[in-house]
N, C-alpha and C positions, 0 to 999 in steps of 0.2 A: 806726702803734702796733701794730694788730694782728697785722702778719706779723710784730713783734719778741715780742709775746706766745706767738705760735703756736711759733715757733723753741724760745723759752725753755721752754716745756710739753715739746717733744719732746725735748730734752736733759735735761729732768729726767725724764719717764719713762722712759728709758737707765739711769738712777740709784735704780730702784725694783724691789724683790723681795720675795717672801715665801718667797724660799729663804736660811736663815742663812748659807749658805757663802756669799754674797755679800753679807751685809747687815753694817753694823755698828754700828746702832742703830734702837731701834725708835721710831715716832713715831704720836700722835692726830692725825687728820689735822685732824677740827674745831677742835681746839684752837690749831693751827700757822696754820689760814687765818685766824683770829680774833685773833691776836697781833698787834693794829697797830701797837704801839710798836716792831718790828722794823723798820719799814721808813716810819712815821708815812703810811702809805698809807689808802686806803680800807677800809673795816669789814671786807671779807672778799676774801680774795686767794689763789688757788693756788698764783702765783707764791712764798708764803713757804717753800714745801718746798723750793724751791731754795736759799734763802739757809740753811737748817739742812743740806740737802746739802753747800754750802761750806763750811760751820762744821766740819762731822765730818770732811770731806777734809782741812782744814788742820790739825784736831788730831791725826790720826793719819797723816797726811803719805802718805794713800793717794789718789790721784786718780781709782781707781776702784771706792772705798766706795759701795753702797748704802745705801738705808733700808727699811726695812719699815714699810709704813704700813697703819694700822689705822681702819676708820671704823665707824660705825653707818649704816644703810641711808637714815636721813632726809637726811645729807648731798647723796645723788645727786640730790635733790628743793630744795634749800637755795634761795630766792631773791634772796638775798644774794650768792650766785655768778652769773656770767655764763652764759647758756645754752650757750657754747661750754666754758666752764669744767664745768658738769654733765656734757655731753658727753663732756669728755675723762676725767672719773671714771669713767664707765659703759663706756668703753672699757678703760680701767686694770683695774675689777674683772672686765670680762667675760674680760679678757686673762690675771688670776690675778695680777696687780701688785701689786693692791691687796686688803685681807683686810675682806671687808664683814660685818657683824654684822646680826643680822636686828634690827628696830624697836625700841629703847628699851634694846637689851643695852649695858651700861656698855662702853664701849670702851678707855678707859684701863685700866680693871682686866683686860682683857685683851691689852693691851701691854704690862703690870705682869707678867703670865703668861708672855706670851711672853720677856721677859726674864729669869724665872727658869727658862726651862727653856731658853735659850740662854748665858747669861751676859753677854749685850749690854746695854747701857744703855737708859733709856727717856729720848728727848730732850724734857723737858718743863717746865714752871715749875711745876707743881702738885707738892703735897706728895704721893708715894708712899713705898710701905716700898722696901728694896731701892737697885738701884743705879740713879742718873740723871745726866743732864748739862742743866742749866738753860740754855736759850737768852737771851743778853740782848744789847741792840743794842750793837754794837763799834766806830757810828763808819763813815761812808762807806757806808753802806749794806750793812756785812756784820755779820755775828752770831757773837757768842764763846759758845762752849759752857765751863761750869762744871761740873766734878765734884761732886756733893753724893751723901751716903750712904755706904754703909762700902765700895763696889768691889764687883767681882763675887764670887758666891758659889758655892760647890759644886754643879752640877746633882743634884737629888736622883735616886738610884737607880732610883725608880720612872719619873722622866721621861726617865733615859737609856734604858730598857727601851724607852718608848713610842716614842723618836728613834731606836731599831736595826730598827723596823719600817717597811714599806709601808702603807699606809690607803687602804681605797675608799669614798667616799661614796655612799649609797643613791640619791639625786638623779642622776638624768642627767646628763652632761656639766659635774659640778662643777667650777668651775675650780680647785680649790683640791687635791681627791683625785680627780677624773673621768680625770686625763689618764697616761700613761705617763712615765716620769723619776725622776731620783736626787730633785729638787728641790722636796721639798713643804715645805708649813709646818710647826709642829711642831702636834699633836693638842690639843685643848683637853680638859682634863681635869676630868671631872666627878666627885669622889669616886672618883677613879682609873680614870672608863673613857674611853675616848678618843672624842670626840664631834667633828662638823665644826663649826666656829666660825659658819660661815656658812650651813649651814642648822637645825642644831642637831640634826641625826641621829646615830644610833649608827655609827662607822665599824666597817666589816669589816677583819681581818686579811690583807694581800694578800702575805705575806710577808716575809723577811730584807729588809731594805734592802740593797742594794748596797754593798760598801767603797767610799769616797770620800774621796781627799786633797786638800783646797783649796791652788791653788797661786795665784801672783802672776806677774807680768810687770813688773820694774822699768826703769825708762828715766831715765838721770841721778840715780839716787837714789831714786826716787819712783816708787809703784807705780800703775801706767796700766790694768792691766786684771786682773782676778781669774778665775779658771777652775776647773774641779774635774775631776780624772781619776776614772773609776769602773772597778772592775773590770770585766774584760772589753772595755772601751769604750777604746783606746789613741787620743790626742789630740797631734796634729800642730801644731806652733810652728814658724811664718816668717812669710817677708815677705809672701808670699801663697798659703798652701795651699790646694787647694781640694777637701780630702777635708770630710765631714759634721763638724760639732761641731768644727773645727780652728779654731784661733788666729792671726787673722790681722795681722801689726804694722804693714804696710807703710803705715797713714795717722798711725801714731804716732812714726813714724822719719825723721830729718834725711836729707840728702841723701847723706852719707857712710855713714851706718849701713846704709841701703839698697842699696850696693855691697856690704856685707858680709855682710849677713844674706842668707840663702839664701831661696829661696821656699818649699820644704821643709826646714828648717832640723833640727829635734829630733822626735822622735816620744817621748813618755811613754807609760807602761804601769805598770799597779798591779796586782803580783803578791800571792800571800798572805806575802811576805818583805818587802814594801817597792815603792817606787817606781824603777822602771828607766828609764834614758834609753838613746835610740838618735840616735846621730850621722847626719843624712843631708846634712849640707851640704857645700859645696865646701870653705869656708874654715876649717873645723872648729869645736870646742866646747870651751872649758874648764871644767874643773871646778874649782870655789874651794870648799876645807874647811876645818877645825880643823886638818889636817896639810899643809897648803899646796895648790900648787895643779898640774895635771893635764890632759893633754889626752883627752878623751872619745875611744875606739877608733872610727875610722869604722865602719860597719855593726854594730858588735856593740853588744847591752845590754850595761848597765853598772847594778849598785843604787847607787842613791843614799844616802847618809847625811841624817839629819835636818836637818842644818845645813849641808849641801853648798848650792853655787852653782850656777847652770849659766850661764857668759858665753857669749853668742853672739858678741860684738863689745862692744869698749869702752862700759860704759857702759848694755848691755843686757843684763837679766838674768832669770831664771827661777828661782823656788826655790818652797819651801813658805811658806803664809800664816804671818807671823808670825817668819821669819827675818829676822835683820840683813842690811840692805843689805850689799854689800860695798865701794860707794863712798859717800862722803859729803856727796857735792855736790849733794845733793837741793834743787831750788827749788820755790815754791810751788806747787800744784797750781791748775790753770787753772779757772773759775768755770763752772758751768753758766749763772748768769743774764749771760753776757757778752751774748745778745740779748735780755734783758729790758728792756721800755721803763724809759724813763730818767724818768721824770715820775709822781711819784706823788701822788694825789690824795685826802684825804682828805673822803670825802664826810660832808654833816650827818646828823645821825640823824631819824629821822621822828616827830615829836612825836603821833602819831595815839595 
């Protein structure tokens, strides 16, 4: 059982992020791990995060969507979790996959702030303002997410300005704002002042955030991977490209698709006037758009329309996030809980 739990937690880890380009919902981790009715299991279990990952993936039809987790620091030493679960939480925190707040900070309020800044829902059974998805047991160990609230609200102008800048925390090696890259979490806005939610320190402006476009890879109509293309940093997509930051599809493809998708199939680049694609493949790339289908010229960069879809082979597509699939034969996303322990035991409460 321990080995199964370890593999399940590793699978969950791959679906956590504090970069809103990758996430589709925000969770307050303490609430989730104690939501025993989700699986009729013990009082606290970190595996319940996986149930919410699966529920969100089914709701969105997105097998690559991640959760944005928020927690107060006390959770790292919560004795209702196993020592291995506490160790995993500390690793997630150190790696910037989990946003940890100072002791006593209201984590659910921070989750609501991230929701307001990003337009993504909070996955919670609590009553909060704004857009939420309420998790409920769905039978057979699954979780259903029921939309509540008015739906996504427009992001305030002040927040939009904060999201267009890069920020630096004065605390050395801050996992959220101390590392280079474009995938920063939204700052905490205290009376309009950007603050580090982890350390409570005022953030300094580190310059304009590079322009970024979020893209997805769909296989069989289902999103299997999300990635971003930033200005000045081309991304190569293919069966097994070896460039830094490339997107490798080999493990996601069946045998037939692997014979048609080249090792380096297509290069994507963000320029001031849009996303450009350059075919690098042996078998070619098709562009599917509102005006029909056409072949991408080999070796020549072509600007893509916002609704254009790149078809690497039948059923393998690259497009902007939110673009409708070119095929409609999507299947249910795979579960991150496939390796989870199958026996759930509810532990009696201590009557001390």
